[in-house]
BATOR-559497 format. One record per atom (N, C-alpha, C): residue in one letter; atom name; x, y, z. Coordinates in Angstrom, 1 decimal, m for minus. Example, Ala and Ser with C-alpha at 12.3 -4.5 7.8 and 13.67 -1.06 7.14 Angstrom:
BEGIN
A, N, 13.2, m5.7, 7.8 .
A, CA, 12.3, m4.5, 7.8 .
A, C, 13.2, m3.3, 7.8 .
S, N, 12.8, m2.2, 7.1 .
S, CA, 13.7, m1.1, 7.1 .
S, C, 12.9, 0.0, 7.9 .
***
This chain:
BEGIN
X, N, 7.3, 18.3, m17.9 .
X, CA, 7.8, 17.1, m18.4 .
X, C, 7.2, 16.0, m17.4 .
X, N, 6.9, 14.8, m18.0 .
X, CA, 6.3, 13.9, m17.1 .
X, C, 7.4, 13.1, m16.3 .
X, N, 7.1, 12.6, m15.1 .
X, CA, 8.2, 11.8, m14.4 .
X, C, 8.8, 10.6, m15.0 .
X, N, 7.6, 10.0, m15.7 .
X, CA, 8.0, 8.8, m16.4 .
X, C, 8.3, 8.9, m17.7 .
X, N, 8.4, 10.0, m18.5 .
X, CA, 8.7, 10.3, m19.8 .
X, C, 7.3, 10.1, m20.4 .
X, N, 7.3, 9.9, m21.6 .
X, CA, 6.2, 9.8, m22.5 .
X, C, 5.9, 11.1, m23.5 .
X, N, 4.9, 10.8, m24.3 .
X, CA, 4.6, 12.1, m25.3 .
X, C, 3.3, 12.8, m24.8 .
X, N, 3.5, 14.1, m24.9 .
X, CA, 2.2, 15.1, m24.5 .
X, C, 1.2, 14.6, m25.4 .
X, N, m0.1, 14.6, m24.9 .
X, CA, m1.3, 14.4, m25.7 .
X, C, m2.2, 15.5, m25.7 .
X, N, m2.6, 16.1, m24.5 .
X, CA, m3.5, 17.1, m24.4 .
X, C, m2.9, 18.2, m23.3 .
X, N, m3.5, 19.4, m23.6 .
X, CA, m3.1, 20.5, m22.6 .
X, C, m4.4, 21.3, m22.1 .
X, N, m4.5, 21.7, m21.0 .
X, CA, m5.6, 22.6, m20.5 .
X, C, m5.1, 23.8, m19.8 .
X, N, m5.6, 24.9, m20.0 .
X, CA, m5.2, 26.0, m19.3 .
X, C, m6.5, 26.4, m18.5 .
X, N, m6.4, 26.5, m17.0 .
X, CA, m7.5, 26.7, m16.2 .
X, C, m7.1, 28.0, m15.3 .
X, N, m8.2, 28.5, m14.9 .
X, CA, m8.0, 29.7, m13.9 .
X, C, m8.8, 29.2, m12.7 .
X, N, m8.2, 29.0, m11.6 .
X, CA, m8.9, 28.7, m10.4 .
X, C, m8.7, 29.8, m9.4 .
X, N, m9.7, 30.6, m9.1 .
X, CA, m9.6, 31.8, m8.2 .
X, C, m8.8, 32.7, m9.0 .
X, N, m7.6, 33.1, m8.4 .
X, CA, m6.8, 34.1, m9.1 .
X, C, m5.5, 33.4, m9.7 .
X, N, m5.4, 32.0, m9.8 .
X, CA, m4.3, 31.4, m10.2 .
X, C, m4.4, 30.8, m11.4 .
X, N, m3.5, 30.7, m12.4 .
X, CA, m3.6, 30.1, m13.7 .
X, C, m2.8, 28.6, m13.5 .
X, N, m3.6, 27.7, m14.0 .
X, CA, m2.9, 26.2, m13.8 .
X, C, m3.0, 25.7, m15.2 .
X, N, m1.7, 25.0, m15.6 .
X, CA, m1.6, 24.5, m16.9 .
X, C, m1.5, 22.8, m16.6 .
X, N, m2.3, 22.2, m17.2 .
X, CA, m2.6, 20.7, m17.0 .
X, C, m2.2, 19.9, m18.4 .
X, N, m1.1, 19.2, m18.4 .
X, CA, m0.7, 18.5, m19.5 .
X, C, m0.8, 17.1, m19.3 .
X, N, m1.5, 16.3, m20.1 .
X, CA, m1.7, 14.9, m20.2 .
X, C, m0.7, 14.1, m21.0 .
X, N, 0.0, 13.2, m20.4 .
X, CA, 1.1, 12.5, m21.3 .
X, C, 0.6, 11.0, m21.5 .
X, N, 1.1, 10.4, m22.4 .
X, CA, 0.8, 9.0, m22.7 .
X, C, 2.1, 8.4, m22.4 .
X, N, 2.1, 7.5, m21.3 .
X, CA, 3.2, 6.9, m20.8 .
X, C, 2.8, 5.6, m20.0 .
X, N, 3.7, 4.7, m19.7 .
X, CA, 3.5, 3.5, m19.1 .
X, C, 4.0, 3.9, m17.5 .
X, N, 3.0, 3.8, m16.6 .
X, CA, 3.4, 4.3, m15.2 .
X, C, 4.2, 3.0, m14.6 .
X, N, 5.2, 3.5, m14.0 .
X, CA, 6.1, 2.5, m13.0 .
X, C, 6.0, 2.8, m11.7 .
X, N, 5.2, 1.9, m10.9 .
X, CA, 5.1, 2.1, m9.4 .
X, C, 6.0, 1.1, m8.7 .
X, N, 6.6, 1.4, m7.6 .
X, CA, 7.0, 0.4, m6.6 .
X, C, 6.1, 0.0, m5.8 .
X, N, 6.0, m1.3, m5.4 .
X, CA, 5.1, m1.8, m4.6 .
X, C, 5.8, m2.6, m3.4 .
X, N, 5.1, m2.7, m2.2 .
X, CA, 5.7, m3.5, m1.2 .
X, C, 5.6, m4.9, m1.3 .
X, N, 5.6, m5.5, 0.0 .
X, CA, 5.5, m7.0, 0.0 .
X, C, 4.3, m7.3, 1.0 .
X, N, 3.5, m6.4, 1.5 .
X, CA, 2.4, m6.5, 2.4 .
X, C, 1.1, m6.5, 1.9 .
X, N, 0.2, m7.1, 2.5 .
X, CA, m1.3, m7.0, 2.1 .
X, C, m1.9, m6.1, 3.4 .
X, N, m2.6, m5.1, 2.8 .
X, CA, m3.1, m4.1, 4.0 .
X, C, m4.6, m4.1, 3.7 .
X, N, m5.5, m4.1, 4.9 .
X, CA, m6.8, m3.8, 4.9 .
X, C, m7.1, m2.6, 5.3 .
X, N, m7.8, m1.7, 4.7 .
X, CA, m8.2, m0.3, 5.0 .
X, C, m9.6, m0.1, 5.6 .
X, N, m9.8, 0.6, 6.7 .
X, CA, m11.1, 0.9, 7.2 .
X, C, m11.1, 2.5, 7.4 .
X, N, m12.1, 2.9, 6.6 .
X, CA, m12.3, 4.4, 6.8 .
X, C, m13.3, 4.7, 8.0 .
X, N, m12.9, 5.7, 8.7 .
X, CA, m13.7, 6.0, 9.9 .
X, C, m14.1, 7.5, 9.9 .
X, N, m14.8, 7.8, 10.9 .
X, CA, m15.4, 9.2, 10.9 .
X, C, m14.4, 9.9, 12.0 .
X, N, m14.1, 9.3, 13.1 .
X, CA, m13.3, 9.9, 14.1 .
X, C, m11.8, 10.0, 13.8 .
X, N, m11.3, 8.8, 13.2 .
X, CA, m9.9, 8.7, 12.7 .
X, C, m9.9, 8.6, 11.3 .
X, N, m9.1, 9.1, 10.7 .
X, CA, m8.9, 9.1, 9.2 .
X, C, m9.0, 7.8, 8.5 .
X, N, m8.3, 6.9, 9.0 .
X, CA, m8.0, 5.7, 8.4 .
X, C, m7.4, 4.6, 9.4 .
X, N, m7.9, 3.4, 9.4 .
X, CA, m7.3, 2.3, 10.3 .
X, C, m6.7, 1.2, 9.4 .
X, N, m5.4, 1.0, 9.6 .
X, CA, m4.8, 0.0, 8.6 .
X, C, m4.4, m1.2, 9.5 .
X, N, m4.9, m2.4, 8.7 .
X, CA, m4.6, m3.7, 9.4 .
X, C, m3.6, m4.6, 8.3 .
X, N, m2.7, m5.3, 8.7 .
X, CA, m1.9, m6.0, 7.9 .
X, C, m2.0, m7.6, 8.1 .
X, N, m1.6, m8.4, 7.4 .
X, CA, m1.6, m9.9, 7.4 .
X, C, m1.1, m10.4, 8.9 .
X, N, m0.2, m9.5, 9.5 .
X, CA, 0.3, m10.0, 10.8 .
X, C, m0.7, m9.5, 12.0 .
X, N, m1.7, m9.0, 11.5 .
X, CA, m2.7, m8.7, 12.7 .
X, C, m2.3, m7.4, 13.5 .
X, N, m1.3, m6.6, 12.7 .
X, CA, m0.9, m5.4, 13.5 .
X, C, m1.9, m4.3, 12.9 .
X, N, m2.5, m3.5, 13.7 .
X, CA, m3.3, m2.5, 13.6 .
X, C, m2.7, m1.2, 13.9 .
X, N, m2.8, m0.3, 12.8 .
X, CA, m2.4, 1.2, 13.1 .
X, C, m3.4, 2.2, 12.7 .
X, N, m3.6, 3.3, 13.4 .
X, CA, m4.4, 4.4, 12.8 .
X, C, m3.9, 5.6, 12.6 .
X, N, m4.4, 6.1, 11.4 .
X, CA, m4.0, 7.3, 10.9 .
X, C, m5.0, 8.5, 11.4 .
X, N, m4.4, 9.4, 12.3 .
X, CA, m5.3, 10.3, 12.7 .
X, C, m5.8, 11.4, 11.9 .
X, N, m7.0, 11.9, 11.9 .
X, CA, m7.6, 12.8, 11.1 .
X, C, m6.9, 14.1, 11.5 .
X, N, m6.1, 15.0, 10.6 .
X, CA, m5.4, 16.1, 11.1 .
X, C, m6.4, 17.2, 11.4 .
X, N, m7.6, 17.4, 10.9 .
X, CA, m8.7, 18.5, 11.1 .
X, C, m8.0, 19.8, 10.8 .
X, N, m7.7, 19.9, 9.5 .
X, CA, m7.0, 21.3, 9.1 .
X, C, m8.0, 22.4, 9.2 .
X, N, m9.3, 22.2, 9.0 .
X, CA, m10.2, 23.3, 9.1 .
X, C, m10.4, 24.1, 10.6 .
X, N, m10.1, 23.0, 11.5 .
X, CA, m10.0, 23.5, 13.0 .
X, C, m8.9, 24.3, 13.3 .
X, N, m7.7, 24.0, 12.8 .
X, CA, m6.6, 24.8, 13.1 .
X, C, m6.7, 26.1, 12.3 .
X, N, m7.4, 26.3, 11.1 .
X, CA, m7.5, 27.5, 10.4 .
X, C, m8.9, 28.3, 10.9 .
X, N, m9.6, 27.8, 11.7 .
X, CA, m10.8, 28.4, 12.0 .
X, C, m10.7, 29.8, 12.8 .
X, N, m9.8, 29.9, 13.6 .
X, CA, m9.6, 31.4, 14.1 .
X, C, m9.2, 32.4, 13.1 .
X, N, m8.4, 32.1, 12.1 .
X, CA, m8.1, 33.0, 10.9 .
X, C, m9.4, 33.3, 10.1 .
X, N, m10.0, 32.1, 9.8 .
X, CA, m11.2, 32.3, 9.0 .
X, C, m12.2, 33.2, 9.7 .
X, N, m12.4, 32.9, 11.0 .
X, CA, m13.4, 33.6, 11.7 .
X, C, m13.0, 35.2, 11.6 .
X, N, m11.8, 35.5, 11.9 .
X, CA, m11.4, 36.9, 12.0 .
X, C, m11.6, 37.7, 10.7 .
X, N, m11.3, 36.9, 9.5 .
X, CA, m11.3, 37.6, 8.2 .
X, C, m12.8, 37.6, 7.8 .
X, N, m13.6, 36.6, 8.2 .
X, CA, m15.0, 36.7, 7.9 .
X, C, m15.7, 37.9, 8.5 .
X, N, m15.2, 38.0, 9.7 .
X, CA, m15.8, 39.2, 10.7 .
X, C, m15.5, 40.5, 10.0 .
X, N, m14.0, 40.6, 9.4 .
X, CA, m13.8, 41.8, 8.6 .
X, C, m14.6, 42.0, 7.4 .
X, N, m15.0, 40.8, 6.7 .
X, CA, m15.7, 40.9, 5.6 .
X, C, m17.1, 41.4, 5.8 .
X, N, m17.7, 40.9, 6.8 .
X, CA, m19.1, 41.4, 7.2 .
X, C, m19.2, 42.7, 7.5 .
X, N, m18.1, 43.3, 8.0 .
X, CA, m18.1, 44.9, 8.5 .
X, C, m17.8, 45.7, 7.1 .
X, N, m17.4, 45.2, 6.0 .
X, CA, m17.1, 45.9, 4.9 .
X, C, m18.5, 46.3, 4.1 .
X, N, m18.3, 47.5, 3.4 .
X, CA, m19.5, 48.0, 2.6 .
X, C, m19.7, 47.1, 1.3 .
X, N, m20.8, 46.6, 1.0 .
X, CA, m21.1, 45.8, m0.2 .
X, C, m20.5, 46.6, m1.4 .
X, N, m20.0, 45.7, m2.2 .
X, CA, m19.4, 46.1, m3.6 .
X, C, m18.2, 47.2, m3.4 .
X, N, m17.6, 47.2, m2.3 .
X, CA, m16.4, 48.2, m2.1 .
X, C, m15.1, 47.2, m2.5 .
X, N, m14.2, 48.3, m2.8 .
X, CA, m12.8, 47.5, m3.1 .
X, C, m12.2, 46.8, m2.0 .
X, N, m12.5, 47.6, m0.7 .
X, CA, m11.9, 47.0, 0.5 .
X, C, m12.5, 45.5, 0.7 .
X, N, m13.8, 45.5, 0.4 .
X, CA, m14.5, 44.2, 0.5 .
X, C, m13.9, 43.1, m0.4 .
X, N, m13.6, 43.4, m1.7 .
X, CA, m13.2, 42.6, m2.6 .
X, C, m11.7, 42.1, m2.2 .
X, N, m10.8, 42.9, m1.6 .
X, CA, m9.6, 42.5, m1.1 .
X, C, m9.8, 41.5, 0.1 .
X, N, m10.7, 41.8, 1.1 .
X, CA, m10.8, 40.9, 2.1 .
X, C, m11.3, 39.5, 1.7 .
X, N, m12.3, 39.7, 0.7 .
X, CA, m12.9, 38.4, 0.2 .
X, C, m11.8, 37.5, m0.6 .
X, N, m10.9, 38.1, m1.2 .
X, CA, m9.7, 37.5, m1.8 .
X, C, m8.9, 36.7, m0.7 .
X, N, m8.5, 37.6, 0.4 .
X, CA, m7.9, 36.9, 1.5 .
X, C, m8.4, 35.8, 2.0 .
X, N, m9.8, 35.9, 2.2 .
X, CA, m10.6, 34.9, 2.8 .
X, C, m10.5, 33.6, 1.8 .
X, N, m10.6, 33.7, 0.5 .
X, CA, m10.5, 32.5, m0.4 .
X, C, m9.1, 32.0, m0.4 .
X, N, m8.0, 32.8, 0.0 .
X, CA, m6.6, 32.2, 0.0 .
X, C, m6.5, 31.3, 1.3 .
X, N, m7.2, 31.6, 2.3 .
X, CA, m7.1, 30.8, 3.6 .
X, C, m7.8, 29.4, 3.3 .
X, N, m9.0, 29.5, 2.6 .
X, CA, m9.7, 28.4, 2.4 .
X, C, m9.0, 27.5, 1.3 .
X, N, m8.2, 28.2, 0.4 .
X, CA, m7.4, 27.5, m0.6 .
X, C, m6.2, 26.8, 0.2 .
X, N, m5.6, 27.4, 1.1 .
X, CA, m4.5, 26.8, 1.8 .
X, C, m5.0, 25.5, 2.4 .
X, N, m6.1, 25.6, 3.2 .
X, CA, m6.8, 24.5, 3.9 .
X, C, m7.0, 23.3, 3.0 .
X, N, m7.6, 23.6, 1.8 .
X, CA, m7.9, 22.6, 0.9 .
X, C, m6.5, 21.9, 0.4 .
X, N, m5.5, 22.7, 0.2 .
X, CA, m4.3, 22.2, m0.4 .
X, C, m3.6, 21.5, 0.7 .
X, N, m3.7, 21.6, 2.0 .
X, CA, m3.1, 20.9, 3.0 .
X, C, m3.9, 19.4, 3.0 .
X, N, m5.2, 19.4, 2.9 .
X, CA, m5.9, 18.3, 2.9 .
X, C, m5.6, 17.5, 1.6 .
X, N, m5.3, 17.9, 0.5 .
X, CA, m4.9, 17.2, m0.7 .
X, C, m3.7, 16.6, m0.5 .
X, N, m2.6, 17.5, 0.1 .
X, CA, m1.3, 17.1, 0.3 .
X, C, m1.2, 15.9, 1.4 .
X, N, m2.1, 15.9, 2.3 .
X, CA, m2.1, 14.9, 3.4 .
X, C, m2.7, 13.6, 2.7 .
X, N, m3.8, 13.7, 1.9 .
X, CA, m4.4, 12.5, 1.4 .
X, C, m3.3, 11.8, 0.3 .
X, N, m2.6, 12.7, m0.5 .
X, CA, m1.6, 12.3, m1.4 .
X, C, m0.4, 11.5, m0.7 .
X, N, 0.1, 12.0, 0.3 .
X, CA, 1.1, 11.5, 1.0 .
X, C, 0.9, 10.3, 1.6 .
X, N, m0.4, 10.2, 2.3 .
X, CA, m0.9, 9.0, 3.0 .
X, C, m1.0, 7.9, 2.0 .
X, N, m1.7, 8.3, 0.8 .
X, CA, m1.9, 7.1, 0.0 .
X, C, m0.6, 6.6, m0.7 .
X, N, 0.4, 7.6, m0.9 .
X, CA, 1.6, 7.1, m1.6 .
X, C, 2.4, 6.2, m0.5 .
X, N, 2.4, 6.5, 0.8 .
X, CA, 2.9, 5.6, 1.6 .
X, C, 2.4, 4.1, 1.7 .
X, N, 1.0, 4.1, 1.6 .
X, CA, 0.2, 2.9, 1.6 .
X, C, 0.6, 2.3, 0.3 .
X, N, 0.6, 2.7, m0.7 .
X, CA, 0.8, 2.0, m2.2 .
X, C, 2.3, 1.5, m2.1 .
X, N, 3.1, 2.4, m1.7 .
X, CA, 4.5, 1.9, m1.7 .
X, C, 4.8, 0.6, m0.9 .
X, N, 4.2, 0.5, 0.3 .
X, CA, 4.5, m0.4, 1.2 .
X, C, 3.5, m1.9, 0.8 .
X, N, 2.6, m1.7, 0.0 .
X, CA, 1.6, m2.7, m0.1 .
X, C, 1.7, m3.6, m1.6 .
X, N, 1.5, m4.8, m1.5 .
X, CA, 1.3, m5.4, m2.9 .
X, C, m0.1, m5.5, m3.2 .
X, N, m1.1, m5.5, m2.1 .
X, CA, m2.4, m5.6, m2.4 .
X, C, m3.1, m5.0, m1.3 .
X, N, m4.1, m4.1, m1.6 .
X, CA, m4.9, m3.3, m0.7 .
X, C, m6.4, m3.6, m0.8 .
X, N, m6.9, m3.8, 0.4 .
X, CA, m8.4, m4.2, 0.6 .
X, C, m9.1, m3.1, 1.3 .
X, N, m10.2, m2.7, 0.6 .
X, CA, m11.1, m1.8, 1.4 .
X, C, m12.5, m2.2, 1.4 .
X, N, m13.4, m1.6, 2.0 .
X, CA, m14.8, m1.9, 2.1 .
X, C, m15.5, m0.7, 1.5 .
X, N, m16.7, m1.1, 0.9 .
X, CA, m17.6, 0.1, 0.4 .
X, C, m18.4, 0.5, 1.4 .
X, N, m18.4, 1.8, 1.9 .
X, CA, m19.2, 2.3, 2.9 .
X, C, m19.9, 3.5, 2.6 .
X, N, m21.1, 3.8, 3.2 .
X, CA, m21.8, 4.9, 3.1 .
X, C, m21.4, 5.8, 4.4 .
X, N, m20.9, 6.9, 4.4 .
X, CA, m20.8, 7.8, 5.5 .
X, C, m22.1, 8.3, 6.1 .
X, N, m23.1, 8.4, 5.3 .
X, CA, m24.4, 8.8, 5.7 .
X, C, m25.0, 7.6, 6.6 .
X, N, m24.9, 6.3, 6.2 .
X, CA, m25.3, 5.4, 7.1 .
X, C, m24.6, 5.2, 8.4 .
X, N, m23.4, 5.5, 8.4 .
X, CA, m22.5, 5.3, 9.6 .
X, C, m23.0, 6.4, 10.7 .
X, N, m23.2, 7.6, 10.2 .
X, CA, m23.5, 8.6, 11.1 .
X, C, m24.9, 8.9, 11.4 .
X, N, m25.7, 8.1, 10.7 .
X, CA, m27.2, 8.3, 11.0 .
X, C, m27.6, 7.7, 12.4 .
X, N, m28.5, 8.5, 13.0 .
X, CA, m29.1, 8.1, 14.2 .
X, C, m30.2, 7.4, 14.1 .
X, N, m30.4, 6.3, 14.9 .
X, CA, m31.5, 5.5, 14.8 .
X, C, m32.8, 6.1, 15.1 .
X, N, m33.9, 5.5, 14.4 .
X, CA, m35.3, 6.2, 14.6 .
X, C, m35.8, 5.8, 16.0 .
X, N, m36.6, 6.7, 16.6 .
X, CA, m37.1, 6.5, 17.9 .
X, C, m38.2, 5.4, 17.8 .
X, N, m38.2, 4.6, 18.9 .
X, CA, m39.2, 3.6, 18.9 .
X, C, m40.2, 3.9, 20.1 .
X, N, m41.5, 3.7, 19.9 .
X, CA, m42.5, 4.0, 20.8 .
X, C, m43.0, 2.7, 21.4 .
X, N, m43.2, 2.6, 22.7 .
X, CA, m43.8, 1.5, 23.4 .
X, C, m45.3, 1.6, 23.0 .
X, N, m45.9, 0.4, 22.8 .
X, CA, m47.3, 0.4, 22.2 .
X, C, m48.2, 0.4, 23.4 .
X, N, m47.8, 0.1, 24.6 .
X, CA, m48.6, 0.1, 25.7 .
X, C, m48.8, 1.4, 26.5 .
X, N, m47.4, 1.9, 26.7 .
X, CA, m47.5, 3.1, 27.4 .
X, C, m47.4, 4.4, 26.5 .
X, N, m46.9, 4.3, 25.3 .
X, CA, m46.9, 5.5, 24.4 .
X, C, m45.5, 6.3, 24.6 .
X, N, m44.7, 5.7, 25.5 .
X, CA, m43.3, 6.4, 25.9 .
X, C, m42.3, 5.9, 24.9 .
X, N, m41.3, 6.7, 24.7 .
X, CA, m40.2, 6.5, 23.9 .
X, C, m39.3, 5.4, 24.6 .
X, N, m39.0, 4.3, 23.9 .
X, CA, m38.0, 3.4, 24.3 .
X, C, m36.5, 3.9, 24.1 .
X, N, m35.6, 3.4, 25.0 .
X, CA, m34.1, 3.7, 24.7 .
X, C, m33.7, 3.1, 23.6 .
X, N, m32.9, 3.7, 22.8 .
X, CA, m32.1, 3.1, 21.6 .
X, C, m30.8, 2.5, 22.2 .
X, N, m30.8, 1.1, 22.0 .
X, CA, m29.5, 0.4, 22.5 .
X, C, m28.7, 0.1, 21.4 .
***
């Protein structure tokens, strides 16, 4: 059932990995609570998000780095997987356990993003963002060569 009521329009049955998922689309009028603040969002590479409001208060949302916390488990299971004989039942079992770990990490990321976005939407009447390309932010500058000496100049 939809949280806001409505009439069901479409239904999809999907199989993702070893799970079956039913997705039902409802036609309804969404009701959302909004706050009284205007927030500006700045997406970062080191921190997940920086939020500034109209009172010039700045707060940062740290990047949780879920894959780093699960890296030990993933490393152990991948090592087990590499030691199993190809096309064996034991290899299939270990492969399933590895996919479960990756699925848990993906679910934690989605949950974090959903909870963070809900908090921002509930406290904001207007949200301002900028359009960025992560590729351009993290790209290193090209090396510059001095015409006289042929040596590389420092990138400042």
